[in-house]
C-alpha positions as CSV (number, residue, x, y, z in Angstrom):
1,X,262.1,233.3,-16.5
2,X,265.3,232.3,-17.1
3,X,268.5,231.3,-14.7
4,X,271.3,231.7,-16.7
5,X,274.9,231.1,-15.2
6,X,278.0,233.3,-16.8
7,X,281.8,232.9,-17.0
8,X,283.4,236.4,-17.6
9,X,280.7,238.6,-16.2
10,X,283.2,240.8,-14.7
11,X,284.6,241.5,-18.2
12,X,283.5,243.1,-21.2
13,X,281.1,241.0,-23.2
14,X,280.2,239.0,-19.9
15,X,279.0,242.5,-18.3
16,X,276.8,243.7,-21.7
17,X,275.6,240.4,-21.0
18,X,274.8,239.7,-17.5
19,X,273.3,244.1,-17.9
20,X,270.8,242.7,-20.5
21,X,269.5,239.4,-19.1
22,X,268.9,241.8,-15.9
23,X,267.3,243.8,-17.7
24,X,265.3,241.2,-19.3
25,X,263.6,239.9,-15.8
26,X,266.4,236.6,-15.6
27,X,268.4,235.2,-12.9
28,X,272.2,235.3,-13.6
29,X,274.8,233.3,-11.4
30,X,277.9,234.6,-12.1
31,X,281.8,233.4,-11.6
32,X,284.4,235.8,-10.1
33,X,287.7,235.9,-9.0
34,X,287.2,238.8,-5.8
35,X,284.3,240.4,-4.1
36,X,281.3,242.5,-6.2
37,X,278.8,245.0,-5.5
38,X,275.8,243.0,-4.7
39,X,273.1,243.7,-7.3
40,X,269.5,242.3,-7.6
41,X,268.9,238.8,-9.0
42,X,272.3,238.0,-8.9
43,X,274.5,235.3,-7.1
44,X,278.4,236.2,-7.5
45,X,280.4,232.6,-7.0
46,X,283.3,233.2,-5.8
47,X,285.7,230.6,-7.6
48,X,287.6,230.2,-11.6
49,X,288.0,227.9,-14.7
50,X,290.7,226.2,-12.6
51,X,288.5,225.4,-9.4
52,X,285.6,222.8,-10.2
53,X,284.0,222.6,-7.1
54,X,283.3,226.7,-8.0
55,X,282.2,225.8,-11.4
56,X,279.6,223.0,-10.2
57,X,278.4,225.8,-7.4
58,X,278.0,228.2,-10.7
59,X,276.1,225.3,-12.9
60,X,273.7,224.6,-9.7
61,X,270.2,225.3,-10.7
62,X,270.8,227.0,-14.3
63,X,269.0,226.4,-17.2
64,X,271.8,227.4,-19.0
65,X,275.7,228.3,-19.5
66,X,277.0,231.0,-21.6
67,X,281.2,230.6,-21.3
68,X,282.7,233.7,-22.6
69,X,286.1,233.9,-19.9
70,X,289.2,233.0,-21.6
71,X,292.5,233.4,-21.9
72,X,293.2,236.5,-25.5
73,X,297.1,237.1,-24.4
74,X,299.4,234.4,-23.1
75,X,303.1,234.2,-22.6
76,X,303.4,230.9,-24.5
77,X,301.2,228.1,-25.5
78,X,300.6,226.5,-21.8
79,X,298.1,229.4,-21.1
80,X,296.3,229.4,-23.6
81,X,295.7,225.7,-22.9
82,X,295.3,226.4,-19.5
83,X,292.6,229.0,-19.8
84,X,290.9,228.1,-22.9
85,X,291.1,224.5,-23.8
86,X,291.2,223.4,-19.5
87,X,288.6,225.8,-18.2
88,X,286.0,224.8,-21.2
89,X,286.5,221.2,-20.4
90,X,286.2,221.8,-16.7
91,X,282.9,224.2,-17.5
92,X,281.3,221.6,-19.5
93,X,281.9,218.8,-17.1
94,X,280.3,221.0,-14.4
95,X,277.2,221.8,-16.9
96,X,276.9,218.6,-17.6
97,X,276.9,217.0,-13.9
98,X,274.3,219.6,-12.9
99,X,272.1,218.6,-15.9
100,X,272.5,222.4,-17.4
101,X,270.5,222.5,-20.5
102,X,272.5,224.6,-22.8
103,X,275.3,225.7,-23.7
104,X,276.8,228.9,-25.3
105,X,280.5,229.1,-26.5
106,X,282.1,232.3,-26.9
107,X,284.5,231.7,-29.3
108,X,286.9,234.2,-31.8
109,X,287.1,234.0,-35.3
110,X,290.9,233.3,-34.9
111,X,289.5,229.5,-34.0
112,X,288.9,228.8,-38.4
113,X,292.8,229.4,-39.1
114,X,294.0,227.8,-35.6
115,X,297.7,227.5,-37.9
116,X,297.9,231.3,-37.0
117,X,298.3,231.5,-33.6
118,X,298.4,230.0,-30.2
119,X,295.4,231.8,-29.2
120,X,293.3,230.6,-32.4
121,X,294.7,227.1,-32.1
122,X,293.6,227.0,-28.4
123,X,289.9,228.2,-29.3
124,X,289.9,226.3,-32.3
125,X,290.3,222.8,-29.3
126,X,287.8,224.7,-27.3
127,X,285.5,224.6,-30.0
128,X,285.9,220.8,-30.3
129,X,285.5,219.9,-27.0
130,X,282.1,221.9,-27.4
131,X,280.7,220.2,-30.3
132,X,281.5,216.5,-28.2
133,X,280.1,217.5,-25.8
134,X,276.2,215.9,-25.3
135,X,274.5,219.7,-24.1
136,X,272.6,221.2,-26.9
137,X,275.2,223.9,-27.7
138,X,275.9,227.1,-29.9
139,X,279.4,228.3,-30.6
140,X,279.6,231.6,-31.6
141,X,282.9,233.3,-33.2
142,X,282.2,237.3,-33.1
143,X,284.7,239.3,-35.3
144,X,286.5,242.2,-33.6
145,X,284.2,243.4,-30.4
146,X,284.2,247.1,-29.6
147,X,281.9,249.7,-27.7
148,X,281.9,251.6,-24.7
149,X,283.8,249.9,-22.2
150,X,286.4,248.1,-24.4
151,X,290.1,248.5,-23.6
152,X,291.8,246.5,-26.3
153,X,290.9,249.2,-28.9
154,X,291.7,252.3,-26.7
155,X,295.4,252.9,-28.5
156,X,293.5,252.7,-31.9
157,X,291.7,255.5,-30.5
158,X,294.5,257.0,-28.9
159,X,296.9,257.2,-32.5
160,X,293.9,258.3,-34.5
161,X,293.5,261.5,-32.5
162,X,297.1,262.0,-33.2
163,X,296.2,261.3,-37.2
164,X,298.1,258.0,-37.2
165,X,297.0,254.4,-37.8
166,X,299.5,251.8,-37.5
167,X,297.5,248.9,-39.6
168,X,298.7,245.1,-40.3
169,X,299.4,244.1,-43.8
170,X,296.8,245.0,-45.9
171,X,293.2,243.1,-45.3
172,X,289.7,243.5,-44.7
173,X,287.7,243.3,-41.2
174,X,284.5,243.0,-39.6
175,X,283.9,244.8,-35.8
176,X,280.4,243.3,-34.1
177,X,279.3,246.4,-30.8
178,X,279.4,244.5,-27.7
179,X,275.7,245.2,-26.9
180,X,274.7,243.4,-30.1
181,X,276.5,240.7,-29.4
182,X,275.3,240.4,-26.0
183,X,271.7,240.0,-27.4
184,X,272.8,237.6,-29.3
185,X,273.7,235.8,-26.9
186,X,271.0,235.8,-23.9
187,X,269.3,234.8,-27.4
188,X,271.0,231.5,-28.0
189,X,270.9,230.7,-24.2
190,X,267.3,231.2,-23.9
191,X,265.9,229.7,-27.0
192,X,265.8,226.2,-27.8
193,X,268.2,225.8,-30.8
194,X,269.6,223.2,-32.5
195,X,273.4,222.7,-32.2
196,X,275.0,225.5,-34.4
197,X,278.3,227.6,-34.8
198,X,277.7,231.2,-35.8
199,X,280.4,233.3,-37.1
200,X,279.5,236.9,-36.0
201,X,279.9,241.1,-37.3
202,X,277.7,243.7,-38.4
203,X,277.1,243.0,-41.6
204,X,279.9,245.7,-42.8
205,X,283.2,244.9,-44.6
206,X,286.0,247.1,-44.0
207,X,289.7,247.3,-45.5
208,X,292.0,247.8,-42.8
209,X,292.1,251.9,-44.0
210,X,289.1,252.1,-44.3
211,X,288.5,250.9,-40.3
212,X,291.2,253.7,-39.4
213,X,289.5,256.6,-40.9
214,X,286.1,255.5,-39.4
215,X,288.0,255.6,-36.2
216,X,289.4,259.2,-37.3
217,X,286.6,260.4,-37.2
218,X,284.9,259.2,-34.4
219,X,287.8,261.5,-32.6
220,X,287.2,264.4,-34.9
221,X,290.1,263.8,-37.6
222,X,289.1,264.2,-40.8
223,X,291.9,262.4,-42.4
224,X,294.2,259.8,-40.7
225,X,297.8,258.8,-42.0
226,X,297.5,254.9,-42.3
227,X,301.0,253.1,-42.6
228,X,300.5,248.9,-43.1
229,X,302.6,247.5,-41.8
230,X,304.5,244.1,-42.7
231,X,304.4,241.1,-40.8
232,X,307.7,241.4,-39.8
233,X,307.3,244.9,-37.9
234,X,304.9,244.2,-36.5
235,X,306.6,241.6,-34.7
236,X,308.9,244.0,-33.6
237,X,306.6,245.7,-32.2
238,X,305.3,243.1,-30.3
239,X,309.1,242.8,-28.8
240,X,308.6,246.7,-27.7
241,X,305.5,246.2,-26.3
242,X,306.2,243.3,-24.3
243,X,309.6,245.8,-23.0
244,X,307.5,248.8,-22.0
245,X,304.0,247.4,-21.1
246,X,305.0,243.6,-19.8
247,X,302.3,241.3,-19.4
248,X,299.9,244.3,-20.3
249,X,301.4,244.4,-23.5
250,X,298.5,244.4,-26.5
251,X,300.3,243.8,-29.1
252,X,302.1,240.0,-28.8
253,X,303.9,238.0,-30.8
254,X,300.8,235.8,-30.7
255,X,298.5,238.7,-31.6
256,X,300.7,240.0,-34.9
257,X,300.1,236.5,-36.1
258,X,296.9,236.6,-37.0
259,X,296.5,240.2,-37.0
260,X,298.7,239.7,-40.6
261,X,296.1,237.6,-41.8
262,X,294.0,238.8,-44.9
263,X,290.3,238.1,-43.6
264,X,288.7,238.5,-40.7
265,X,285.3,239.0,-41.7
266,X,282.3,236.8,-40.8
267,X,281.6,234.2,-43.6
268,X,278.0,235.0,-45.0
269,X,277.2,231.3,-44.8
270,X,277.9,231.0,-41.4
271,X,276.2,233.8,-39.9
272,X,273.1,233.7,-37.9
273,X,269.1,234.0,-39.7
274,X,268.2,237.1,-39.8
275,X,265.1,235.9,-38.0
276,X,267.3,234.6,-35.2
277,X,269.2,237.7,-35.1
278,X,270.6,241.0,-36.9
279,X,272.9,243.9,-35.7
280,X,271.7,247.0,-35.3
281,X,274.9,249.4,-34.3
282,X,276.9,250.5,-37.4
283,X,280.2,251.2,-37.4
284,X,280.1,254.9,-37.5
285,X,277.3,255.1,-34.8
286,X,279.6,252.7,-32.7
287,X,282.8,254.2,-33.1
288,X,281.5,257.1,-31.7
289,X,280.0,256.1,-29.1
290,X,283.0,254.3,-28.0
291,X,285.2,258.2,-28.7
292,X,282.7,259.4,-26.6
293,X,282.9,257.0,-23.2
294,X,287.1,257.4,-23.7
295,X,286.7,261.0,-23.2
296,X,284.5,260.8,-21.1
297,X,286.2,258.7,-18.7
298,X,290.0,260.4,-19.7
299,X,291.0,257.8,-21.8
300,X,291.5,259.8,-25.0
């Protein structure tokens, strides 16, 4: 039985990890900005990444830390620095001071192309901090994470239901189901492993059009009209999204930059070895389950 400290436990990936950790019989210390319902074997630590005192409390007594929390969207580079670089630095300092044995850091495939976006740059900088730390660390770069409960891909499902997919320039992508990713994070946090960086997907490489058609099938469309948009049009779309949804915009200028990249698939040499972890959810099944969740919650 292990005591895990989790940042981002109230979010999509962190919540899946929390559930799996409890199901496996572990104790959890979880960071939260606001009060949470009580759960057996969970100690909620009220705080945030910019509150060092709360991070010290989070790390106290933990065998391992899984650092999931981070910033995906920010209006400028400063926001990404605060959420992804300074936040990781503070969590590493708290882990080191508490003598925590293991540190699992959730990064992003975008970190391998830091010149494309502020987000990718900030994730790469955070990785450098982890690699330089004295802790026993693992870094995980997931591909597109999805599954029941995800809100980032909802717009794609809604458009597919209408028979339309607005896509980046032609390229290839891969996905990973949130439950598969959480299972890997739990494995890394509870085993004595040498430092390593992993790129993670489900092993299915898809063109953008193939992914659009798979989402279409998940929502009951036999065919989806896929329109590949030039990078300039993506940036125009980002401006429109900001005007319509403000800080809640899903398509930002920063995101448009990395969406336009031609290859967001895990490199085989950096995938976890099969004896450590293998994905169990294929895209067709996972996308269908996601669509069912959207329908059940009136979101599709």
